[in-house]
C-alpha positions as CSV (number, residue, x, y, z in Angstrom):
1,M,-13.3,16.9,9.5
2,T,-15.1,20.0,8.2
3,P,-12.5,22.6,7.1
4,P,-12.3,25.7,9.3
5,K,-14.3,28.7,8.1
6,N,-12.5,31.1,5.7
7,R,-10.0,28.4,4.6
8,L,-9.0,27.4,1.1
9,P,-7.5,24.0,0.1
10,L,-3.9,24.2,-1.1
11,A,-3.8,22.8,-4.6
12,G,-1.5,19.8,-5.0
13,S,-1.3,19.0,-1.3
14,E,-3.8,16.1,-1.4
15,R,-2.7,12.9,0.3
16,S,-4.1,9.4,0.3
17,P,-2.9,6.5,2.6
18,M,0.1,4.6,1.4
19,P,-0.8,1.4,-0.5
20,G,-1.2,-1.4,2.0
21,A,-1.4,1.0,5.0
22,R,-4.0,0.5,7.7
23,E,-5.4,3.3,9.9
24,V,-4.8,2.4,13.6
25,G,-6.0,5.5,15.4
26,P,-5.5,9.2,16.0
27,A,-2.1,10.7,16.2
28,N,-0.9,11.6,19.7
29,P,-2.2,15.1,20.1
30,N,0.9,16.1,22.3
31,E,3.4,14.8,19.8
32,K,5.8,17.5,18.6
33,V,5.9,18.1,14.9
34,E,8.0,20.3,12.6
35,V,6.4,21.6,9.4
36,T,8.1,23.2,6.5
37,I,6.3,25.9,4.6
38,R,7.7,26.6,1.2
39,L,6.9,30.1,0.0
40,K,6.5,31.4,-3.6
41,S,9.3,33.4,-5.1
42,R,9.2,37.2,-4.7
43,A,9.6,37.2,-8.5
44,G,6.1,35.8,-8.8
45,K,4.8,32.6,-10.4
46,K,7.1,32.7,-13.4
47,P,9.8,30.0,-13.2
48,I,13.4,31.1,-12.4
49,V,14.3,29.9,-15.9
50,S,12.5,27.3,-17.9
51,A,14.2,24.1,-19.1
52,D,13.3,25.1,-22.7
53,A,14.8,28.6,-22.3
54,Y,18.1,27.1,-21.3
55,S,18.4,25.3,-24.6
56,Q,18.5,28.7,-26.3
57,L,21.3,30.1,-24.1
58,P,25.0,30.2,-25.2
59,K,27.6,27.8,-23.7
60,K,29.2,30.7,-21.8
61,R,26.0,31.7,-19.9
62,T,26.3,33.6,-16.6
63,T,25.0,32.3,-13.3
64,L,23.9,34.1,-10.2
65,S,25.7,34.2,-6.9
66,R,23.8,32.9,-4.0
67,A,23.4,36.4,-2.6
68,E,22.1,37.6,-6.0
69,Y,19.7,34.7,-6.2
70,E,18.2,35.5,-2.8
71,Q,17.6,39.1,-3.8
72,R,16.0,38.2,-7.1
73,H,14.2,34.9,-6.4
74,G,14.1,34.4,-2.6
75,A,10.9,34.8,-0.5
76,D,9.5,38.3,0.1
77,P,10.3,39.3,3.7
78,A,6.6,40.5,4.0
79,D,5.5,36.9,3.1
80,V,7.8,35.5,5.8
81,A,6.3,38.0,8.3
82,R,2.8,36.8,7.4
83,V,3.8,33.2,8.1
84,Q,5.3,34.3,11.4
85,A,2.1,36.0,12.4
86,F,0.1,32.9,11.4
87,A,2.4,30.8,13.7
88,R,1.8,33.2,16.7
89,D,-1.9,33.1,16.2
90,H,-1.9,29.3,16.4
91,G,0.6,28.8,19.2
92,L,3.4,27.5,16.9
93,T,7.1,28.2,17.2
94,V,9.2,29.6,14.3
95,V,12.3,27.3,14.2
96,E,14.0,28.6,11.1
97,T,13.5,31.1,8.3
98,S,15.5,31.2,5.1
99,P,14.4,33.7,2.4
100,A,16.9,32.2,0.0
101,R,15.4,28.7,0.4
102,R,11.9,30.3,0.5
103,T,11.4,28.3,3.7
104,V,9.9,28.8,7.1
105,I,10.0,25.9,9.6
106,L,7.4,25.8,12.4
107,S,7.2,23.6,15.4
108,G,4.2,22.6,17.5
109,T,2.0,19.8,18.8
110,V,-0.1,17.5,16.6
111,A,-3.2,19.2,18.1
112,A,-1.9,22.7,17.2
113,M,-0.8,21.7,13.7
114,S,-4.2,20.1,13.0
115,D,-6.0,23.2,14.0
116,A,-3.6,25.5,12.1
117,F,-3.8,23.6,8.8
118,G,-7.3,22.1,9.0
119,V,-6.2,18.5,8.8
120,V,-6.8,15.3,10.9
121,L,-3.6,13.5,11.7
122,K,-3.8,9.8,12.2
123,Q,-1.5,6.8,12.8
124,Y,-1.1,4.2,10.1
125,E,0.6,0.8,10.0
126,H,2.4,-0.2,6.9
127,P,4.4,-3.3,6.0
128,N,7.5,-1.1,6.3
129,G,6.5,0.4,9.7
130,K,4.3,3.1,11.2
131,Y,3.8,6.6,10.1
132,R,1.7,9.7,10.9
133,G,-0.5,10.6,8.0
134,R,-3.4,12.6,6.7
135,T,-5.9,12.5,3.8
136,G,-7.2,15.3,1.6
137,A,-5.7,18.7,1.2
138,V,-4.0,21.1,3.6
139,Q,-6.3,24.1,4.4
140,L,-4.9,27.7,4.5
141,P,-6.4,31.1,5.4
142,P,-6.8,33.5,2.4
143,D,-3.8,35.7,3.4
144,L,-1.5,32.7,3.1
145,H,-3.1,30.8,0.3
146,D,-1.6,33.0,-2.5
147,I,1.9,33.0,-1.1
148,V,2.4,29.4,0.0
149,E,3.7,26.8,-2.6
150,G,3.7,23.8,-0.2
151,V,3.3,22.6,3.3
152,F,5.4,19.5,4.3
153,G,5.9,17.4,7.4
154,L,2.4,17.0,8.7
155,D,2.6,13.5,7.1
156,N,5.9,11.7,7.8
157,R,5.5,8.6,5.7
158,P,8.8,7.4,4.2
159,Q,9.0,9.2,0.9
160,A,11.9,7.7,-1.0
161,Q,13.9,4.5,-1.5
162,P,17.7,4.2,-1.9
163,H,18.6,3.0,-5.4
164,F,21.4,0.6,-4.6
165,R,21.5,-3.1,-5.1
166,K,23.7,-5.7,-3.3
167,R,25.1,-8.5,-5.3
168,R,23.1,-11.7,-4.6
169,G,22.8,-15.1,-6.2
170,Q,21.9,-14.5,-9.8
171,T,18.8,-15.9,-11.5
172,G,18.7,-13.7,-14.6
173,I,20.4,-13.8,-18.0
174,H,23.9,-13.6,-16.4
175,A,23.4,-16.4,-13.9
176,H,26.0,-18.6,-15.7
177,D,28.7,-15.9,-15.6
178,A,31.4,-15.7,-12.9
179,G,30.6,-12.1,-12.3
180,T,33.1,-9.3,-11.9
181,S,33.6,-6.0,-10.1
182,Y,35.4,-2.7,-10.6
183,T,36.8,0.0,-8.4
184,P,35.5,3.5,-9.2
185,P,38.9,4.6,-10.6
186,E,38.9,1.5,-12.9
187,L,35.5,2.6,-14.2
188,A,36.8,6.2,-14.7
189,Q,39.6,4.8,-16.8
190,L,37.2,2.6,-18.8
191,Y,34.9,5.6,-19.4
192,N,37.9,7.8,-20.4
193,F,37.5,10.4,-17.6
194,P,39.8,13.3,-17.8
195,T,43.3,12.8,-16.3
196,G,45.5,15.3,-14.6
197,V,42.6,16.7,-12.5
198,D,41.2,15.5,-9.2
199,G,38.3,17.8,-8.5
200,T,40.4,20.3,-6.5
201,G,38.4,23.4,-5.7
202,Q,35.0,21.6,-6.1
203,C,32.4,20.5,-3.6
204,I,30.2,17.5,-4.2
205,A,27.0,17.4,-2.2
206,L,25.5,14.0,-1.4
207,I,21.8,13.8,-0.2
208,E,21.1,11.0,2.2
209,L,17.9,10.0,3.9
210,G,19.2,7.5,6.4
211,G,22.2,5.6,7.6
212,G,25.7,7.0,7.9
213,F,29.4,6.5,7.4
214,V,32.3,5.6,9.6
215,P,35.4,7.7,8.9
216,A,37.8,4.7,9.6
217,D,36.0,2.7,7.0
218,L,36.5,5.4,4.4
219,S,40.2,5.8,5.3
220,T,40.7,2.1,4.9
221,Y,38.9,2.1,1.6
222,F,40.7,5.0,0.1
223,K,44.1,3.7,1.2
224,Q,43.4,0.4,-0.5
225,L,42.8,2.3,-3.7
226,N,46.2,3.9,-3.4
227,L,44.9,7.4,-4.0
228,T,47.4,10.2,-3.9
229,H,45.4,11.8,-1.1
230,Q,42.1,11.1,0.6
231,P,39.1,13.3,0.0
232,A,37.8,15.5,2.8
233,V,34.4,14.2,3.9
234,S,32.0,16.0,6.3
235,A,28.4,15.8,7.4
236,V,25.6,18.4,7.6
237,S,22.5,17.6,9.7
238,I,19.1,18.7,8.4
239,G,16.4,18.8,11.0
240,N,16.5,15.5,12.9
241,G,18.7,13.9,10.3
242,S,22.3,13.0,11.2
243,N,25.2,10.8,10.3
244,S,23.9,7.7,12.1
245,P,25.5,4.4,10.9
246,T,23.2,1.5,11.6
247,G,26.0,-1.1,11.6
248,D,24.0,-3.1,9.1
249,P,25.8,-3.3,5.7
250,N,22.5,-4.3,4.1
251,G,20.7,-1.2,5.3
252,P,21.0,2.5,4.3
253,D,24.7,2.6,5.3
254,G,25.3,0.8,2.0
255,E,23.8,3.7,0.1
256,V,25.8,6.3,2.1
257,M,29.1,4.6,1.7
258,L,28.6,3.8,-1.9
259,D,27.9,7.4,-2.7
260,I,31.0,8.7,-0.8
261,E,33.3,6.1,-2.1
262,V,32.4,6.5,-5.7
263,A,32.4,10.3,-5.8
264,G,35.4,10.6,-3.4
265,S,37.7,8.2,-5.3
266,I,36.8,9.7,-8.7
267,A,37.4,13.3,-7.5
268,P,39.6,12.9,-4.4
269,G,40.6,16.6,-4.5
270,A,36.9,17.7,-4.0
271,K,35.2,18.3,-0.7
272,I,32.5,15.7,-0.2
273,V,29.7,17.1,2.0
274,V,26.9,14.7,3.0
275,Y,23.6,16.2,3.9
276,F,21.6,13.9,6.2
277,A,17.8,14.4,6.5
278,E,14.8,12.3,7.6
279,N,13.2,10.2,4.9
280,T,10.1,12.3,4.5
281,D,9.0,14.8,1.8
282,A,9.9,17.6,4.1
283,G,13.3,16.2,4.9
284,F,14.2,15.5,1.3
285,L,13.2,19.0,0.2
286,N,15.0,20.7,3.0
287,A,18.2,18.7,2.3
288,I,18.1,19.7,-1.3
289,T,17.5,23.4,-0.7
290,T,20.1,23.5,2.1
291,A,22.7,22.0,-0.2
292,V,21.9,24.2,-3.2
293,H,22.0,27.4,-1.1
294,D,24.9,26.4,1.2
295,Q,27.1,29.5,1.1
296,N,29.6,27.8,3.4
297,N,30.4,24.7,1.4
298,N,29.3,26.1,-2.0
299,P,28.5,22.8,-3.8
300,S,29.0,22.8,-7.5
301,V,27.5,19.3,-8.0
302,V,24.7,17.6,-6.1
303,S,24.3,13.8,-6.3
304,I,21.0,12.1,-5.3
305,S,20.5,8.4,-5.1
306,W,17.0,8.3,-3.6
307,G,13.6,8.6,-5.1
308,G,10.2,7.0,-5.7
309,P,7.6,6.6,-8.4
310,E,6.0,9.9,-9.6
311,S,2.6,8.4,-8.5
312,S,3.8,8.3,-4.8
313,W,4.5,12.1,-4.6
314,T,2.1,15.0,-4.1
315,Q,2.1,17.7,-6.8
316,Q,3.2,20.3,-4.3
317,A,6.3,18.2,-3.5
318,M,7.3,17.7,-7.1
319,T,6.7,21.4,-7.8
320,S,8.9,22.5,-4.9
321,M,11.7,20.1,-5.6
322,D,11.7,20.8,-9.3
323,E,11.9,24.5,-8.5
324,A,14.8,23.8,-6.1
325,F,16.6,22.2,-9.1
326,Q,15.8,25.3,-11.2
327,S,17.5,27.3,-8.4
328,A,20.5,25.0,-8.8
329,A,20.5,25.7,-12.5
330,A,20.5,29.5,-11.9
331,L,23.4,29.1,-9.4
332,G,25.5,27.0,-11.8
333,V,25.0,23.7,-9.8
334,T,24.7,20.4,-11.6
335,V,22.2,17.9,-10.1
336,C,22.7,14.2,-10.9
337,V,19.9,11.8,-9.9
338,A,19.5,8.0,-10.0
339,C,16.5,6.9,-12.0
340,G,15.6,3.7,-10.1
341,D,16.3,0.0,-10.0
342,N,13.0,-1.6,-10.8
343,G,12.7,-1.4,-14.6
344,S,10.0,0.4,-16.5
345,T,7.3,-0.2,-13.8
346,D,9.5,1.5,-11.1
347,G,8.2,-1.2,-8.8
348,V,4.5,-0.1,-9.0
349,G,2.2,-3.1,-9.2
350,D,-0.7,-1.5,-11.1
351,G,0.2,-3.0,-14.5
352,L,1.4,0.4,-15.9
353,N,4.9,1.9,-16.5
354,H,6.2,4.6,-14.2
355,V,9.3,6.8,-13.9
356,D,11.1,7.8,-10.8
357,F,11.1,11.3,-9.2
358,P,13.2,13.4,-8.6
359,A,15.1,12.0,-11.6
360,S,12.1,12.9,-13.9
361,S,12.6,16.7,-13.2
362,P,13.9,18.3,-16.4
363,F,16.4,20.1,-14.3
364,A,18.0,16.8,-13.1
365,L,20.5,14.7,-15.0
366,A,18.7,11.4,-14.8
367,C,21.2,8.5,-14.5
368,G,20.4,5.0,-15.8
369,G,22.3,1.7,-15.6
370,T,24.2,-0.8,-17.7
371,H,25.8,-4.2,-17.4
372,L,29.5,-3.7,-18.3
373,V,32.1,-6.3,-19.2
374,A,35.8,-5.2,-19.7
375,S,39.1,-6.8,-20.3
376,N,42.6,-5.4,-20.8
377,N,41.4,-1.9,-19.6
378,T,38.9,-1.8,-22.5
379,V,35.1,-2.2,-22.5
380,S,34.3,-5.6,-24.2
381,S,30.5,-5.2,-24.1
382,E,27.9,-3.0,-22.5
383,T,24.2,-3.7,-22.4
384,V,21.1,-2.5,-20.6
385,W,21.1,-3.6,-16.9
386,N,18.1,-6.0,-16.5
387,E,18.2,-8.9,-14.1
388,L,14.4,-8.9,-13.5
389,P,12.4,-10.4,-12.0
390,N,14.6,-10.8,-8.9
391,G,17.8,-8.8,-9.6
392,G,16.7,-5.3,-10.6
393,A,16.8,-3.3,-13.8
394,T,17.5,0.3,-14.7
395,G,14.6,2.6,-14.5
396,G,13.5,4.7,-17.5
397,G,10.5,5.7,-19.5
398,I,8.2,8.7,-20.0
399,S,7.1,11.1,-17.3
400,D,3.4,11.5,-16.6
401,V,4.1,14.9,-14.9
402,F,6.7,16.8,-16.9
403,P,6.3,17.8,-20.6
404,L,8.8,17.0,-23.2
405,P,11.7,19.6,-23.0
406,T,12.7,21.3,-26.2
407,W,16.2,19.9,-25.9
408,Q,14.8,16.4,-26.2
409,N,13.0,17.2,-29.5
410,G,15.7,15.9,-31.7
411,V,16.2,12.5,-30.1
412,R,12.9,10.9,-31.0
413,V,11.6,10.3,-27.5
414,P,8.7,7.8,-28.0
415,P,5.2,8.1,-26.5
416,S,4.7,6.4,-23.2
417,A,4.2,2.6,-23.4
418,N,1.1,3.1,-21.3
419,P,-2.3,3.1,-23.0
420,N,-2.5,6.9,-22.8
421,K,0.6,7.2,-25.0
422,N,1.6,10.3,-23.2
423,I,4.2,12.6,-24.7
424,G,6.5,13.7,-21.9
425,R,10.0,14.1,-20.5
426,G,12.0,11.0,-21.3
427,L,14.6,9.5,-19.0
428,P,17.3,8.6,-18.3
429,D,19.6,11.2,-19.9
430,V,22.8,9.3,-19.4
431,A,23.9,5.9,-18.0
432,G,26.8,4.1,-16.4
433,D,27.7,0.6,-15.0
434,A,24.9,-0.3,-12.5
435,D,24.4,-4.1,-12.5
436,P,25.6,-5.4,-9.1
437,Y,26.9,-8.4,-11.0
438,T,29.4,-6.1,-12.7
439,G,29.3,-3.8,-9.7
440,Y,31.5,-1.5,-7.6
441,V,34.0,-2.6,-5.0
442,T,33.0,-1.0,-1.7
443,R,33.5,-1.1,2.0
444,V,30.5,-0.8,4.3
445,D,30.4,-1.2,8.1
446,G,33.9,-2.8,8.1
447,Q,33.0,-5.3,5.4
448,P,34.2,-5.4,1.7
449,D,31.3,-5.7,-0.7
450,V,30.2,-5.3,-4.3
451,I,27.2,-3.0,-4.8
452,G,25.4,-1.7,-7.9
453,G,22.2,0.1,-8.8
454,T,21.6,3.4,-10.5
455,S,22.7,4.8,-7.1
456,A,26.2,4.3,-8.2
457,V,25.8,6.1,-11.5
458,A,24.7,9.4,-9.9
459,P,27.9,9.9,-7.9
460,L,30.0,8.5,-10.9
461,W,28.6,11.3,-13.0
462,A,29.0,13.8,-10.2
463,G,32.7,12.9,-9.9
464,L,33.1,13.4,-13.7
465,I,31.4,16.8,-13.5
466,A,33.7,17.9,-10.7
467,L,36.7,17.0,-12.8
468,I,35.3,18.9,-15.8
469,N,34.5,21.9,-13.5
470,Q,38.2,22.0,-12.5
471,Q,39.3,21.7,-16.1
472,I,37.1,24.7,-17.2
473,G,37.8,26.7,-14.1
474,K,34.1,27.3,-13.3
475,P,31.0,25.1,-12.7
476,V,29.3,23.8,-15.9
477,G,25.9,24.0,-14.1
478,Y,22.8,22.8,-15.9
479,I,24.2,20.6,-18.6
480,N,21.2,18.7,-20.2
481,P,20.7,21.0,-23.2
482,L,24.4,21.0,-24.0
483,L,24.7,17.3,-23.7
484,Y,21.8,16.7,-26.1
485,S,23.0,19.2,-28.6
486,N,26.4,17.5,-28.6
487,A,25.1,13.9,-28.4
488,G,26.8,12.9,-31.7
489,A,30.1,14.5,-31.0
490,G,32.0,11.7,-29.4
491,A,30.7,12.2,-25.9
492,F,28.8,8.9,-25.4
493,N,29.1,5.2,-25.9
494,D,25.8,4.3,-27.5
495,I,24.1,1.3,-25.8
496,T,22.0,-0.5,-28.3
497,S,21.2,-3.9,-26.7
498,G,18.8,-4.9,-24.0
499,N,15.6,-3.6,-22.4
500,N,14.2,-2.5,-19.0
501,G,10.7,-4.1,-19.5
502,A,8.5,-1.9,-21.7
503,Y,11.4,0.0,-23.5
504,S,14.2,-1.4,-25.5
505,A,17.7,0.1,-26.3
506,G,18.6,1.1,-29.8
507,P,20.7,3.5,-31.8
508,G,20.7,7.0,-30.3
509,W,18.7,8.0,-27.2
510,D,16.5,5.4,-25.6
511,A,14.4,5.1,-22.4
512,C,16.9,2.5,-20.9
513,T,20.3,4.2,-21.1
514,G,19.5,7.7,-22.5
515,L,22.2,9.1,-24.6
516,G,24.6,6.4,-23.4
517,T,27.5,6.0,-21.1
518,A,30.2,8.7,-20.8
519,I,33.3,9.1,-23.0
520,G,34.6,11.4,-20.3
521,T,36.9,13.6,-22.4
522,G,34.2,13.9,-25.0
523,V,31.7,15.0,-22.4
524,G,34.2,17.6,-21.2
525,A,34.7,18.9,-24.7
526,A,31.0,19.2,-25.2
527,L,30.8,21.3,-22.0
528,G,33.7,23.5,-23.0
529,A,36.7,21.9,-21.3
530,P,40.1,22.6,-23.0
531,S,42.0,19.9,-24.7
532,T,44.8,18.2,-22.8
533,A,47.3,20.3,-24.6
534,Q,45.4,23.5,-23.8
535,A,45.0,22.4,-20.2
536,R,48.7,21.9,-19.8
537,K,49.4,25.3,-21.4
538,T,47.0,27.1,-19.0
539,G,47.9,25.0,-16.0
540,T,44.5,23.5,-15.4
541,A,45.6,19.9,-15.9
542,G,46.9,19.6,-12.4
């Protein structure tokens, strides 16, 4: 298709067919489509605050309220009006506008969207199903080109994978072991999480791109753990996403229930709000921005257990999601993200090593995985989780997209193991038990189960952050620089044995388990939590 006259390509919007996909014909011209337009900040092209700048800020830094953020960094109302005029000109309906989220959502037919954005939408078949796709760049008129950061939803391919692993028959290095499992509170005890606090006053946001939960299952699970009280769990629907349990414990319900059960049993006093969206780049982005800017629930922690290799994302999507995490930092919201379950290749079969996004954003706390053995309430051994080729392994490595943040300068992040030897953002930052063979006791669709994966580590850390927030009396927010500056201060168990493929563990930070697994009270101290004695004196210990 020849781009319409007076149109300019939107940089970073280029798409190619999914690997293994086959074009089967044009998209139905009468199909209704919703498209998300992400606008640039009224503050201009400068980032809200750079990851490096945060490393220079004091511990007691101030954050913006959500109202203040909208005034300083939201979309310019004049830019919103220009998009609305564009919609009218092309027969599109404005479904939603959010200056705080810098988002305008438009609805219209495939035919109208194709004309409006200068694309040809086609149907593709893929081993995992069908999707509506496009190739090349989105085309914009000049009056929108300089104000639009990204256009999402024209292509509705599945963008991310859940990073949970069910326990199966073992074929790896632990095949001869009997295996074990832990409840989340048992792991909290093994990792020395703070006691006397339960997350009261905090809200943990969980991002889910499929599946759902059954409240009766949660009630049964939490009762079996003998919690003093059950966490309040609610659902928020984003677009066409909803709490929709499939009834299949091997499907996305496993991810949803794992996230709720881990975060909820670690911090039962916290509100658990689950944001359900479709598994597309538009759905993923809208779920994150909705959670970060939610003035009703006010999350202080966001946990994300979905992602995909950096190579599977458009640059516009990575830019917009990274900026959404920058917004979270400005608002004092911590974002914990699983870094993948397919070792150093991240499941890409091109012979190279890859890292998972959104974990690779410098504004995310990237969470890797271990194999943990304990006895008598004490960790006996902890090594890198690696049961490849069939059982999964922690993700980790060097980003091809994001440069090395200043706060990682002191931990000797190695060059990429790829031939280009790229110097980039290293991940993970932290780790936790993830091997399904030493996995988490769960309940999914009425069935008890044992689940692992780095999916479990993100809500584990989210629960810890909620406890620390309660101890301190305010959200700790963007914690990466503080964790790295306090890495040697009794905050981490250093994991020195094992590998995830191309990278091996060793003393200090490594591209398998990051700084290590949590010594919860030490992490709290690094982030400014009072000692137990101080907490009792000030009444913050519960």
